[in-house]
C-alpha positions as a printed Julia matrix, in Angstrom:
311×3 Matrix{Float64}:
 75.73   -6.83  22.46
 73.92   -4.13  20.53
 70.32   -4.54  19.37
 71.52   -4.79  15.78
 73.99   -7.57  16.66
 71.33   -9.39  18.66
 68.87   -9.28  15.76
 71.55  -10.66  13.42
 72.26  -13.55  15.8
 68.55  -14.34  16.19
 68.21  -14.57  12.4
 71.25  -16.87  12.22
 70.03  -19.17  15.0
 66.55  -19.28  13.52
 67.95  -20.57  10.24
 70.1   -23.21  11.95
 67.22  -24.44  14.14
 64.66  -24.35  11.32
 62.49  -22.26  13.58
 59.61  -19.86  13.08
 58.97  -16.85  15.32
 55.31  -16.06  15.97
 54.57  -12.78  17.74
 51.41  -11.25  19.12
 50.52   -7.64  18.35
 51.12   -6.76  22.01
 54.83   -7.61  21.9
 57.45   -4.86  21.97
 58.1    -3.34  18.5
 61.55   -4.87  18.06
 60.14   -8.38  18.5
 57.24   -7.67  16.15
 59.71   -6.5   13.52
 61.87   -9.63  13.68
 58.98  -12.11  13.77
 58.05  -14.27  10.79
 54.41  -13.63  11.53
 52.6   -11.08  13.69
 48.93  -11.48  14.48
 46.1   -11.82  16.97
 45.13  -15.03  18.73
 43.14  -16.5   15.84
 45.77  -15.7   13.22
 48.54  -17.09  15.42
 46.58  -20.29  16.04
 46.12  -20.73  12.31
 49.84  -20.21  11.72
 50.79  -22.64  14.48
 48.58  -25.3   12.91
 49.92  -24.73   9.39
 53.67  -24.23   9.87
 56.2   -26.82   8.7
 58.95  -25.37  10.9
 60.6   -27.77  13.34
 60.64  -25.27  16.19
 57.94  -22.72  17.06
 59.19  -19.77  19.1
 56.13  -18.06  20.53
 56.66  -14.43  21.45
 53.45  -14.04  23.4
 52.07  -15.43  26.64
 51.77  -18.92  28.09
 48.3   -19.88  26.86
 49.3   -18.96  23.29
 52.37  -21.19  23.4
 50.23  -23.97  24.89
 47.79  -23.6   21.99
 50.66  -23.92  19.52
 51.82  -27.1   21.27
 48.3   -28.54  21.22
 48.01  -27.87  17.49
 51.54  -29.07  16.68
 52.38  -31.65  19.37
 55.24  -33.1   17.33
 57.05  -29.77  17.24
 59.19  -28.12  19.88
 57.42  -25.0   21.19
 59.46  -22.39  23.05
 58.35  -19.39  25.12
 61.05  -16.76  25.87
 59.82  -16.25  29.45
 57.71  -18.84  31.27
 56.47  -16.1   33.61
 54.65  -14.51  30.68
 51.21  -15.56  31.85
 47.79  -13.95  31.47
 45.55  -12.39  34.11
 42.47  -13.48  32.16
 43.61  -17.1   31.94
 44.52  -17.01  35.66
 40.99  -15.84  36.5
 39.64  -19.28  35.55
 41.43  -22.01  37.55
 40.67  -25.36  35.93
 39.44  -27.04  39.13
 36.96  -24.28  39.96
 35.83  -23.96  36.36
 35.35  -27.72  36.12
 33.14  -27.65  39.2
 31.17  -24.75  37.69
 30.56  -26.72  34.49
 29.47  -29.78  36.48
 26.96  -27.63  38.36
 25.28  -26.67  35.07
 24.35  -29.84  33.16
 22.92  -29.35  29.69
 25.12  -26.34  28.93
 27.61  -26.24  26.06
 30.89  -24.62  27.05
 32.39  -21.86  24.91
 35.81  -20.77  26.15
 37.76  -17.77  25.01
 41.23  -18.77  23.85
 42.74  -16.79  26.75
 42.54  -19.78  29.07
 44.71  -22.68  30.15
 45.01  -25.97  28.28
 43.09  -27.61  31.14
 40.14  -25.22  30.69
 40.23  -25.79  26.93
 39.93  -29.52  27.61
 36.71  -28.84  29.54
 35.22  -26.88  26.62
 33.08  -27.74  23.61
 34.57  -25.04  21.41
 37.2   -22.32  21.7
 36.73  -18.78  20.37
 38.81  -15.66  19.88
 37.59  -12.08  19.76
 37.73  -12.37  15.94
 35.3   -15.26  15.67
 33.37  -15.37  18.97
 30.23  -13.75  17.6
 30.02  -16.11  14.65
 30.64  -19.22  16.72
 28.11  -18.28  19.4
 25.51  -17.73  16.69
 26.26  -21.17  15.23
 24.54  -22.76  18.25
 20.75  -23.21  18.21
 18.9   -20.36  19.89
 17.57  -22.65  22.62
 20.96  -24.18  23.46
 22.14  -23.2   26.94
 25.66  -21.8   26.83
 28.44  -21.11  29.29
 30.94  -18.47  28.18
 34.31  -18.22  29.9
 36.49  -16.7   31.13
 35.96  -13.11  29.92
 32.76  -11.61  31.32
 33.13   -8.41  29.28
 33.41  -10.16  25.93
 30.61  -12.52  26.91
 28.33   -9.65  27.95
 29.09   -7.81  24.72
 28.15  -10.87  22.65
 24.97  -11.35  24.71
 24.02   -7.76  23.97
 24.74   -8.04  20.26
 23.04  -11.41  19.71
 20.23  -11.41  22.28
 21.66  -14.58  23.83
 21.63  -15.2   27.55
 24.91  -17.03  28.0
 25.96  -17.87  31.54
 29.17  -15.9   32.12
 32.2   -16.85  34.15
 33.42  -13.87  36.21
 36.85  -13.34  34.65
 38.51  -10.31  33.08
 41.75   -9.01  31.57
 43.5    -6.63  33.95
 44.76   -4.48  31.06
 41.31   -3.84  29.58
 39.64   -3.59  33.0
 41.85   -0.62  33.91
 40.84    1.46  30.89
 39.04    4.45  32.35
 35.67    5.55  30.97
 36.23    9.02  32.42
 39.6     9.34  30.67
 38.05    8.25  27.38
 35.35   10.92  27.7
 38.07   13.52  28.35
 40.03   12.38  25.32
 36.93   12.52  23.13
 36.21   16.05  24.26
 39.82   17.04  23.57
 39.82   15.28  20.18
 36.36   15.65  18.63
 37.76   14.62  15.25
 38.96   11.23  16.54
 37.23    7.87  16.29
 37.2     5.7   19.41
 38.05    2.05  18.76
 37.89   -0.57  21.5
 38.6    -4.23  22.13
 35.56   -6.22  23.36
 37.48   -7.2   26.52
 36.83   -3.62  27.72
 34.05   -2.87  30.19
 30.55   -2.18  28.86
 30.61    1.64  29.31
 33.73    1.84  27.12
 32.17   -0.34  24.43
 28.99    1.76  24.43
 31.08    4.88  23.77
 33.13    3.26  21.0
 32.67    4.0   17.31
 34.11    0.59  16.49
 34.46   -2.58  18.59
 36.58   -5.42  17.33
 39.46   -7.82  17.79
 43.03   -6.58  17.65
 43.29   -7.56  13.98
 39.9    -5.98  13.21
 40.91   -2.69  14.85
 44.11   -2.69  12.82
 42.2    -3.25   9.6
 39.61   -0.61  10.54
 42.26    2.07  11.03
 44.01    1.08   7.8
 40.86    1.39   5.7
 39.22    4.33   7.48
 39.11    7.77   5.93
 39.55    9.28   9.4
 43.0    10.44  10.43
 42.87   10.26  14.23
 41.96    7.4   16.57
 41.62    6.9   20.31
 42.7     3.32  20.93
 41.23    1.42  23.9
 43.4    -1.67  24.11
 46.98   -2.72  24.87
 49.57   -0.28  23.5
 51.53   -2.84  21.45
 49.07   -2.64  18.56
 50.01    1.0   17.94
 53.29   -0.09  16.33
 51.49   -1.97  13.55
 48.88    0.78  13.17
 51.58    3.36  12.62
 53.44    1.11  10.19
 50.32    0.6    8.07
 49.04    4.18   8.39
 52.03    6.49   9.04
 49.98    9.55   8.15
 47.41    8.89  10.88
 47.47    9.72  14.6
 46.83    7.16  17.34
 46.06    8.17  20.91
 46.42    5.51  23.59
 44.03    5.62  26.54
 46.29    5.83  29.64
 46.01    3.1   32.25
 45.66    5.52  35.16
 45.83    9.14  36.29
 49.64    9.13  35.96
 49.19    8.65  32.18
 51.26    5.46  32.27
 51.01    3.29  29.17
 48.31    0.64  29.09
 50.81   -2.22  28.75
 50.29   -5.89  29.51
 53.04   -6.67  32.04
 53.13  -10.29  30.91
 53.45   -9.6   27.19
 56.25   -7.16  27.89
 58.31   -9.76  29.8
 59.58  -11.06  26.46
 62.7    -9.29  25.18
 65.06   -9.73  22.25
 67.71  -11.15  24.58
 65.29  -13.72  26.05
 64.15  -14.59  22.55
 67.73  -15.23  21.47
 68.63  -17.28  24.55
 65.54  -19.46  24.34
 66.37  -20.29  20.72
 70.01  -21.09  21.52
 69.23  -23.32  24.49
 65.83  -24.5   23.19
 64.16  -23.68  26.49
 61.88  -22.83  28.22
 59.95  -25.49  26.33
 56.2   -26.01  26.59
 55.38  -29.52  27.72
 51.87  -30.99  27.94
 50.69  -34.55  28.45
 49.43  -36.47  25.42
 46.06  -36.93  27.14
 45.64  -33.2   27.77
 46.69  -32.35  24.21
 44.14  -34.82  22.83
 41.28  -33.35  24.89
 42.19  -29.69  24.38
 42.78  -30.13  20.66
 39.16  -31.06  19.89
 37.53  -27.67  20.74
 40.41  -25.75  19.08
 40.02  -27.7   15.84
 36.29  -26.98  15.97
 37.12  -23.29  16.21
 39.52  -23.43  13.26
 36.96  -25.27  11.15
 34.29  -22.68  11.93
 36.76  -19.85  11.23
 37.89  -20.89   7.76
 35.9   -18.17   6.04
 36.96  -15.38   8.41
């Protein structure tokens, strides 16, 4: 079956199933182009909460599909490949994180959305890179805070706000591999380029950056900027949308290593058009969570959505 035929069949099945396809910016271009909505974690959460579709097909990773199920428990939520996990979410096992929280009484728990449903259930509020700064600042200055699981994002927020949040030692393998040395080389080779970086990157990268922001914020920055060239320190999938919105501009991806391989998330890229089609036809793999877990994990996510209404 050709790609064109596959896309046609996906559209047909979607109509029959009364489904909506949500895709993250890090998905392959062909999935982004067929999706009903493409966005970052906050935007996708908002869409999952608002949709009236009977079936949500989440072209992303496991924690994103879980979040959709938590927000729309009455709907069927499908993930094209159940192996599409997240190194950042995996860095915070719920049992170990629960013990960590217990060891620090009096702390409020702020968890980045890149975590399991079980970790969300242990949290007071969830954040994304789009709203983390605002939500952290909504707490009184003397309130003790735990921030998990991303130590880089947490450290960045500490530096920007003057907070002293207790950080869980987790990180995203994609953003951890971005080389400071390679960025310096690229800046020297492209003095007319602006460096933009995701706050999951290590501190030296963020210090060098001209702009630090969420995936959606970086996209908007490049769209509005008068500059014509950008060095992009995040997962390569976002380049597709950047080029669509600003075809006259140049985007340089920071390679993952000395071989100049693309800085791709191996989990995000597990999803393919064929898997997307098959999961819609067979209505599996389906995300399944207990009612008790959904009830507990839903509370901090709803808090996040309420605090993010003006973003």
